[in-house]
N, C-alpha and C positions, 0 to 999 in steps of 0.2 A: 535487743542491743540498744536501740534508740531510747527506750524507756529507762534503762539502767544508766546510759550516758547522761541523760537529763538529771537523774539523781546524783550521779557523780559530779556533774558541774555544780549542782546546788550545794553539795558538800564542800566543794572547793570555795564557793562564795561565802558559805557560812563559817568557814574556818576562822575568818578574821572579822566577822560581824556579830550582830546581836542574835539572840534566839530567833527561831523561825516565826514567821507571821502566818496569818490565815491564808489558806490556799496552797501551802507547801506540801510536798510529798512526804516530808519527814515530820516526825512528832518529837518534840523536845520535852524532856522530863528533867526535873531537878534531881541531881545526884545526891545520895546521902553524904553526910559530912565525911570528908577524907577519901571519898571514892573517886572523885573527878581526877582524870589524868591530864597532865600537862597544864594544870592550873585551870582547866575548864570546869565550869559549874553545872553544865548540862550534858545529858547522855541522849543521843539520837537513836530512835528505833524506826523501822520501816513500816509504813501503813500496809496492812494485809490486803487491801483492795488494789494496790498499785500493780502487782504482778499477776498476770492471768495464767491460764493453764499452759498456753504455748510457751510463755517465758519460763515457767518452772520446768517444763519438759526439756527446753533447750539447755538450761543449766545442769539438770540431772544428766543429760546425754553427754555433755563435754567433760563432765567430771566422773562419770561412770558410777562406781560404787560409793564414792564420796559425794555424790550429788545432793542427797538429802541433807547431809551435814552442812554443805555450803549454803543451802537455802536457809537453814536455821540460823546460821551466822549472819546472813544478809538481813534477817529480821531483827536479830538481837543486837548486832554491832555493825550497822551499815557503814559507819565511817571507816572501818578497817577492811571489811569484806568486799564491799561494792567496788572499790578501785581495783582490787585483785581480779574480781569476776569480769569487770569491764575490759581490763587488759587481756584476759584470757579469751573473751569473746571477740575482741578485735583481731587477735592472732588467728583464731579459727575462721573468722570471716575472710581474711586474706587467703587462707588455705583453701576454703570452700570455693571462693571465686576463681582461683587459679585452676582448681580441678574442674569447675564447671566450664571454663573456657576450653579445656582439653576435650571434655565430653561433648560439648556442643558441636564440635566438628563432626563427630560420629552421629549424634542424634539429629542433626539438621537434615541429613539425607533420609534417615529412617522416618522422621516425622513427616517429611514431604511425601514420601511414598505411602505412608499410612493415611495421610490426609486425602490423597488422591484416591486411594482404595476405598475410603469411607464414603465417597460420593457415588460409588457403584451400587445403587439401590436395587437394580434388577438382578445382579449377580447373587444376591442373598436367596432369592426364591426361584431362580431360573431352573435349577436342577430338578426341583419337584414339579415345576410347570412343564418342563420338557419331557420328563418321565411320563407324565400323564398324557401329554399330547402325542407321543410316539408309541403308546402302548397298543397292543393288538385290539383290545376291547374298544378303545376310543376310535381307532381308524375304521374298524368294521362297522361300528354303530353310526359313524358319520356318513358312509356311503349308503347304508340302508335307510337312514333318515332322509337323505336327499332323494333316494329312489321313491319314497312315499310322497314327497312333495314336489315332484316333477323337476328335479335338479336344483331346488332351492333348499336352504337350511330351514328346518322346522322352527316354529315359534318356541317350543319348549327347549330345543337345543340352543337356540339363539339367546333366549333369556338366561339359561344356565351359564353360557359363556360370558355374557355381560356381567352377571353377578360375580363370577370368579375374577373378572377384570376389575370390577369395583372393589373387591376384597383386596386385590393385589396393589392397585394403583391409587385407590381412594376415590372420592366422589368427583374430583376434578377431571377424571377421564371422560365424563359425559360431555364436557365441552371441547376437549382436545383430541380425543381418540375415537369417539363413538361413530363418527362418519366413516373412518377407515375400517372399523371392525364390522360394520353392517354393509359395506359396499360390495356389490356383486360384480363378477368379472364380465366385461363387455366383449362379446364375441363377434360384434359386427364387422370389425376390421381384421379378424383372425380366421384362419381356415376352419371350416366346420366339418364335423364327421358325417358319415353316411346316415341318412335319415331313417332308413329301414331298421337299423339296429340301435342307434344312439339318440338320446334325448338332447344333450348328454347330462348325466347326473353330476359329473365333476370334471373340471378341466384345470390342468396345471401347466405352467410355462417353464421352459428351460431357457434361461438367459445365458448369453455368451456360450452357446452350446459347444462350439468347436474345442476350445481349450479346457472348459470345465469338465466335459465328458472324459477327456484324456486324463486329467488329474484325478478324477473320481475313480477311473479304472486302475490307475497306478496305486492309489491308496488301498482299494479293495483287494487287488491281486497281491499286494505286499502283505496285508493283514491275513489273507488266506494262506499265504506261504508260511507265515510265522505262527499261525494258529495251531492248536492241539488237535485239529481234525485229523481223522485217519486218512492214510494216503488214497484209499479208494474213493472216499467222498471228495477229496481235493481234485482228483482226476475228473470226477463227474462235474464238479463246479467249473473247472477249466473248459471242459467240453461244452458246458452250457453257455459260457461266454463266447466260445469259438463258433458255435452253431446258431445261437439265437440272440443273446444280449448284445454282442458286438455288432452284427448286421442291423439289429433293431435301432441302435443309436448311431449307425453309420461309422463304426470304428473298423477300419480295414484290418484284415488278418495280418498283412505284412507289417502294419504299424504295431499291432499287439505283440508280434513276435520279434520286433526290432531288438530288444535286449539279447535274444538268442543269436541274432545275426552278428551283433557286436561282441559276442563272447569270445575271449581269447584265453586258452588254458595257460596256467603258469608252467614254465619249462621245468623239467625234473632237475633237481639239484645234484651236483656231483658228490659222490661219497655218501649218498643217502641209502645206507644199508642197515640191516637189522642188527641191533646190539647183541653181543655174545651172551650177555646176561639174560636177555629176553629169549634167545634160542634155548639156553639151558633150562629156563623156567618152562618153556613150551614142552621140552622133552620130558621134564619131570611130571608135568601135568597131563601128558598124553595117556599114561596108563589109567589115571582116574577117569578121563574122558571116555576111553574105550570101554571101561567097566560100566559107565552110565549109559552109553549107547547100547551095550549088550543087554542091560536091564530094561531098556525101552523108556528111560526117563526123559531124555531130550537128545536132540541132535544139534550140535553147534554149527552155526552158519559160517562158512569159509569166506573170508573177505578177500576178493581178488584185487591185487595191486597192479597198476599199469606197468608194463614191461618197458623199462627205460632203454633196453638194448635192442628193442624192436626197430626194424628199418623204417617203420612209419613214424613220422614226427608229429602226426596229428593227435588230437585228444582221443578220438575214437579209433580203435584198432581195426584195421581192415581185414586182418587175418581171421579174427573170430566173429566177423560180421555175418548176420543172417539176412539174406537178401529178401526184399519185399517182392511179392508176386507181381506179375504184370497186371495192368489196368487198375492199380491201386492209386487212389487219389492222395496226393501228398502236398504239404506246404513246405516250400523251399525258400532259400534266400532270394530267389528270382521270381517268386510268386507261386500261385497254385497251379498244379499240373497233374498229369497222369503218367505213371511209370510205364514205359514201353518195354524195356529190357534191362537186365543187369549184366555188365561185362565183367566177369570175374577176373579176367587177366589184368585189366587195367584198374579194377576196383572202382568202377564208375557206373552210375545209372544213366540211362537215356530217358529223359523226361520230356513229355510232349506238353508244350504250352500253347495258348491261343495264337501266339506269334510264330511258333515253330518249335522244333525239337532242339534239345541241348543236353550235353553231358554234364553231370554234377557228381561230386564226391558224396559219400554217405554222410559226412558231417555237415553238409549243406542242406540236408533234409531235416526239418524241425519235427514234424509229426505227420501222422496219417490222418486223412479226413474221411469221415463216414459219409458214404454217398446218400443221396436223397432216395428213399425207397418209393418206387412208383405204386400207385393205387388206382385200381379201376373205378372204385367208388368216387374218388376225388375227380377223376376225369369225367365220369358220367354226370356228377352234380355240377361241375363247371360248365359242361355242355348245355345243360338245361337252364343255367342261370345267365341271363344277359346283363345283369347289373354289375358294374365295377365301381371302384372308389373314384371320387371326383378328381383326384390328382394321381398321376402315375407314380410319384415318389412316396405316397402314403403307405404306411405299413399297418396291418391289421392282425390281431390275434385274439383268441378267446382262451382264457386261462382260469386257474383256480385261485383260491384266496391267497395262497402263498405268493403268487405272482403279483396280485394287487398290493399286498403289504410291501413287497420288494420295491415296486415302482414308487409307492408313496415315500418310503424311506430314502430311496435313491434320489428322488427329486429334492428332498430336504438336504441331502449331502451336496448336491450340485448348487443349491441356493446358498448354502453356507460358504461354499468355496467362492461364490460370487461376492458374498458379504466380506469375506476376508480380503479379497483383492481390491474391493472398493475402499475399505477402511485403510488398507496399506497405501493407497494413493492419496487419501484425504489427510491422514495424519502428517504427511510430509509437508503439507501446506499450512498446517496449523502451528503458528509460532508459539502460542501460549501452551500448547500441549507438549512441545518438544522437550521441555525440562522434566516432564513426568514419565517419559518413555525412554527406552534404550536407544542409544545413538549407534547406528550401524555403519554410517559413512559420513563423508564431509557434507557440510550444509550446502544446499543447492544442487546436489547430485541429481541429474534427471532420471537415473536408474534406481533411486532410493525406494520407490514403490514396489518395483519388481524384486528388489533385494529383500524387502520386508515380507513380501508374500512367499518367497522361497524360504525364508527363515521360519515362517509359520508352518509350511509343509514339512520342514525338517523337524519341527517340534512334534508334528503328528506322527511322522515316521519313527521318531525316537520313542514316542509313547507306545506305539504298536510293537516296536522292536523289543522293549523291555518285557512285554507280555503282561505287565501289571495293570495296564490301562483297561483290560477287559475284566479284571477281577477286583483290584484293590482301590479303595477310595482315596488314600493319601496321595498316590501318584497323580490321580486326577486333579486333586487340589493344587499340587505343584504345577501341573500343566496349566491350570486356570490362572495362576499368578504369572507364569511366564508369558502367556498370551496377553494378559493385561499390560505387562511392562513393554510388550512388543507393539501392540496395536491400540492400547487405551481402553477406557471403560466401555466404549460402544461395542466391544467384541465379546460381550457376555454370552451371546448365542453360540460362540465357538468353544465354550468351556466344556460342552458335553459331547465332543467329537468321539471320545472313547466309547461311550455308551451307544452312540448312533452306529458306529462301525460294527460293534459286536452284534447289534440287532440285525444289520444288513447281512452279516455272515450267517447268522442263524437261519434267516429266511432263505438265503441262497442255498444252504445245505438242504433245507426242506424241499426246495424246488428241484434240486438235483436227484432226490430220491422219490419224487412224486411221479408215479407211472402215468396218471391221468394227464399231468402237464406235459410229460414227454410225448404222449400221443398228440397233444395240441401243437407242440413244436414241430412234429413231423408234418402235420397238416399245413402249418405256416411255411415250412421249407418247400413243400410241394407247390403252394400258391406262389411263393417268391420265385421259384424256378420257372414257373409258367409265365412269369412276366407281369402279372396283375393279381389283385386280390378281389375275389367275388364274395361279398358279405353274406348273402343268403346261402350260397353253397357252403361257405365256411361254417356258418351257424348250424346248418342241417347236419353236416358231418360231425361237428363238435358235439351235438346233442347225442349222437349215437355212441360217442366215446366218453362222455362225461361221467357215466356210472352213477348218476343220481346226485352228484355234488352241486353245490351252488357255484355258478360260473359268472365270470366277469368278462366284459369285452373292452378292448383297448385299441385305440387308433392314434398313431403319432403322425403329425403333419409338420412340414417345414413352413416357416413364415417367410414369405418372399421379401427379398432385398435386405434382410437383417439376419444376423447370426442368432436365430431363435427357433425353438421347436415348441409345439403345444401337444400335450398328451391328454386325450379324452378318455374318461372312464364311464362305464355303464354296468350297473348291477343287473344281471339277467336272472338270477335265482336258479332254480332247478329246471333247465331247459329240456331235460330228458322227458319230463312229464308232458311237454308240448307235443313231442313226437308221438308219445303214447296216445294222447288225446286225438291227434290227427288220424292215427291208425284206427282208433275206436270209431271215430266219425266215419271213416271210409268204410269200415266193416258194416256199420249201421246203414250207410247209403247203399252198399251192395245188397244187404239183406232186404232193405225196402224195395230195391229194384227187382230182386227175384220175386218177392211177394206180389208186386204189381204185375209182373209178367204172368205169374200163375193165375192171378185173378182175371186178367184179360183173356187168357186162353180158356178159362172156365166159362166166361161170358160168351165167347165165340162158339163154344160147344153147345151151350144152352140155346143159342139162337138158330142152330141148324135145324132144318125140317126133318121130322122123323119119317121113316119109311112106312109106307102103307097108310099114311095119314090122308 
């Protein structure tokens, strides 16, 4: 437009002046006799080098199909065509500027979000990095490599990790990150494990253990309930949490069952009766169902509906209740106890607690507890072993590879929850970041960090609730954007929570169906019931139950004066071979002892004086 405006101004200047001089954008030619219009003796043509490709494309675009014709006229007769084109361009310029002002209001917010998103350089490669870091092959190879190097990372594994970091971050990481990547954990001020079993090969810390363990349990239990796992496996997983994982992380059974204690059934609505149409349809379909049953094809399950006319107003009907036998361990709203008797007349149980007996209704009993099975072998081995753990509150267990993988991924989940809470507190104080993230409350709210963290947990629950977080990638991408708008770019590690939870559920299901691990849990419960853990006795009994599998030792310790735990890992390998080697050595010793006794007896016989000599 500016180029044509300049030509237009020059045409206005030359309309009353002499022919153009050198340096003009127009070319003046003498008109043939009688051709000049308006008494003018010269005809102006436009220099072909004046308009570029962009100018020509703009003229063609505003004139549409007649664009090429207008271009030709601009060259042939610029004195007439250029003023028309200039006026048209000025009109379009005003329209485009007005439209741009309207669109800028929408584009400004989008451009700011896209600009902030473009700074997230870690989010581009984090999914691939996290997938590799949390895979079974990498986690198992890590502990085995450390076992070969006395608890330190091997040179080959360290160099491979540094090469991947260099590929991801560039060469500058050698100055800014190499110290953090090669730093070893200092255990001088932390509780150490039992020396007879542990080197240790690996140690992981649980920060802010009290609330982080509770949030991790809520997420895993919610995902377990919403998963497509069969009901039998779900029940085994809940039993595993109740008997082992909960006590291991010091989660009380009463807290884990607190949602059941606060459960209140919805009252039956008046007039909630079956529709006549449905009754008629059921009557019509009864004949076909009876024929199918007679043929042996299927049996339709009858759905029992609660009787609203029953005298009991509780959710559980007392008339059809099957009483638990006496001496059954149960978990109730008042704690753990043992059933003494069931009073059928009053529909109440008499439960014995450590503090005394109390009567409770059937709906106050949440579940039954499996008692700890006694073992003469455990008692004998504990009697012969005088060594105990250094601290009375330490927990010790020997388990299979599934337990090792679960602990590694569970620690990652707890660490990421700590990251989420830390970022939630930091972004509230960053004034420059506030315009790039969602605003949840008024500025200066002291509870903003807690609100952001709870909003993040809501996003995780919604991701699990939809069920797409375990299978579909697009929902995971939406979750990543929502977390970025909530917590900023530093939250890139939280983008793969869906994959992490699915891996934890998978290993939890394997643990629930692992018979060898169940035997180890029974040994753990017997030692816990005895009041102390004896490492040598535990290992000797675990070797008899391991069935030739590679075993791992775990010891969790409380860090004094702070809310922190440390979990020590030890790769034991196949400990059943150690018992066999000890038995073979004992047989050889016994055999050698018998041979020595026989040789001594033979020597004594040879030394006796013969009769008649």
